[in-house]
N, C-alpha and C positions, 0 to 999 in steps of 0.2 A: 393532594399528592397521589399520583397513580401507583398502583401495586406493581412490584417487580414482576417481570414476565416469568411464567413457569416454563420449565424445560423438561423434555422427556429424559428420564433417568437412563434410558438405553443409549440414545444417540446424541442427546443434548439439543435437539431441535426445539424451537419455541412451540408452545401449546397452551391451551386454555383449560381451566378447571372443568369445563363442560365436555371436553373431548374424551371419548371412550377409548380411542387408540391414537397412536402417533401417525400423522399423515406422511411422515418420511420413512420410518422403519417398520411401521405396523405394530409396534409393541402395545399391549393392552395398558391402559392408564387408569389407575384407581386413585381418587383424591382422598387424602387423609388430612388431619389437622395437626399443625405444628404444636408440639407439646409446650413450647416456650411462649410463643406469641399468638397461637391459635389461628394463624393464617393458613390458607389452603396450600397443600404441597402434594406431590405425587408419591405414592407408596414406592419405596425403592430409592428415592432420592436421599443422598447422604446429608445434604444441608438444606435448610429452609431458605427460600429465595428472599424473604423479607428480613429476617433477623440473623440468619447465618447459623442457627443452632444445629448441632450435629446429632444425628440419630444413628448410633453405631450398632451393627449386628455382625459380629465376627464369628464365623464358623470355626469350630475346633475339631480336629481329627481324633478319633478314638479307635483303638485296635479292635475292641469288642464293644460295640454300641449297646446300651441298655435297651430293653424292650419296654414299650409303652404298657403300663398296667391295665389300660382300658381296652385297647384294640390289638395289642401285641406286635405292633409295627416297631421297627428300629427307630430309636429317637436320635435326633441330631444335637450334639453338644454345641453350645454357642455361648459367646460372651456378649451380654447386653450392657454396654457401658462398663461399669465395674462389677457387674453381677454375672456369675457363671450359672448356667441352667441347661436343661435338656428339654427339647421340645418335640412333640409328635406332630409331624406335618399332616398326618391323616385326620386326627381328631382335634388338634389344636391345644391339647393338654400340655402341662408344664411340670417338670420334676425339679425341685429345689432341695438342696440339703439345708438343714436348719440354720446354719451360719450364713448362707447366701440370702435366705429369706430375711434374716435379722438385719444383714447389711443393707439390703434394699429398702427395708422399712425405716432404717435409721437415716438413709441418704435421701432426704426430702427432695433435693433438687434433681435427683435422678429418676424419681418415680414416674413422672409424667412422660419422660422420654422413653422409658422402657415400655410403658403401657401403649404408647403410640406405635412403637416398632412392632409389638406383638399384634396389635389390632390390625395392622396392615397385612398380615398374613391370612390367607383364606384357606381353611382346612380342605383337604381333598375328599374327605368322606362326609357323609351326611351326619348331622348331629345325632348322637346315640339317644335311644328312648329314655324318658325320664323314669328310670327304674332304679331303685336303691339296691345296690349290690356291693359286696366287699371285693376289693381288688388287691392283688399281690404287690408287695414291695419289689421294685425293679432290681434290687440288689440281693436281698435274702429270700425272696419269693414267699415270705410269710404274709398271710392276709393282714392288711393294715386296719387300724382302728379308725372309725369315723368320729371326728371331733367337731362340734360346733365351736368355731373359732371364738375364743374369749367367752364362751358359754352364752353369749347374747347377740352375736353379730348376725346370726341366721345363715352364715356361710359354713357349710359342712365340708370339711376337708378330710382327705385320707392321709393318715399319719403313721409312719413307722418311727417309733421313738429312737431307734438307733441310726437310721439312714436318711430320712428325709420326709418331704411333704409332696403329695400329688395334688395339683390344682387343675380341675377341668377348665376348658376354655371360658374365659370371662371371670373366673373366681379370683384371680390375682388382682384384677381391677377392683373387685368388691372388697377384698381384704385391705388393700392399700387405702381405699376410700374410707373404710371404717377406722383405720389407724390415723389417717389425716384429720378426721373429724374429732379425734380425741376419744373414740369409743373404747380403745384398749385401756387407756389410763382410767377411764371411768369404771370399766368392768373390774379392774384390779383394785380400785378404791372400794368398791362394794364388797369384794372378797375380803379385803383388809378389815373393813368394818364388821363383817360377819364373824371373822376370827376373834376380834376384840369383844364382841357381844358374847360369843361362846366362852371366852375366858372369864368374863364377868359372871356368867351363869354358873360356871364350875366353881368359882370362888365362893359365890353365894351358897351353893349347894354344900360345899365343904363346911361352911360355918353354921349350917342349919343344925339345931339340936336333934332333929330327927335322924340325922345322918352321921352322928358322932362315931358310930361303930365303923363307918366306911371312910373316916377322915383321912387316914394315911394313903389309902388307895386313890381317893379322889384328888388328894394333894399332889401325888406323883403324876397323875394324869394331867392335872391343870398346869403343873410346871412344865411338862413335856409340850403341851399345847402353846404355852407362853414362849418357850424357847423356839418352837417352830415358827410362830408369828414374827419373832424378832429376826429370824434368818430369812424370812420371805421379804422380797423387795417392796418398799412403800410405793404409793402412786407417783412419787416424784423421782424415783430412781430410773436407771437405764431403761430406755424403750426397748432395746434389744432383749434384755432379760425378761421384761414383761411379755414380749412377743413369744419367746420360747415357753414361758409360763402359760400363755394362752393356749398353746398346743399341748399342754400337759406333759411336756417332756423335760421339765426341770425337776430335779430331785432335791428335796430338802436335806440338809446335813445337820 
């Protein structure tokens, strides 16, 4: 069975995946992969010619656009499927509020489509030098903390606990890949086990004859730790809550 013909997203003329530009309107053509069936499609096309999957990228108007924390250019607000984000066209970075990142990570069927749409965009500026530096939150302008996502992913994100998360180009793909592979749940399971082991250690210390004089203080501390561990989500609870926990912006109560 032959593959459906590709068409230029600008004028609709037929083209092949090897064409660098459209023979009819001259538009540049960049081939990307459909997130649903992995067939070739042109960047900018709304639908895949083979399976019909839609890749939506709706631009949103803002009266006062936020500034990119990396290169200080105005960011474009956009809706990617059901996810709202802000993208810097210069460096390709992405600003997400915690709830949007949580929603995207929960929506397994949406992840590949969003990644495909973002990958089709080519930044206008050269990649920044690989230098570690703290960048300001686009909303409050305070320097953000750098967090190794889930403490074990190797993806270091810039996080403002109050307003959102900054992801340099390519980091969203790495985060979602880590989540999809079960890395976030495994990381939280390790933390849960660490807390349980600490609880056992404190109880053992409290019962030790050498520490009878400190029994009340240790008992109170152990009880506080036990209460904290019970209010912390288990590895089988909401992925969204685990996601926020991985960014260290969930407060225990």
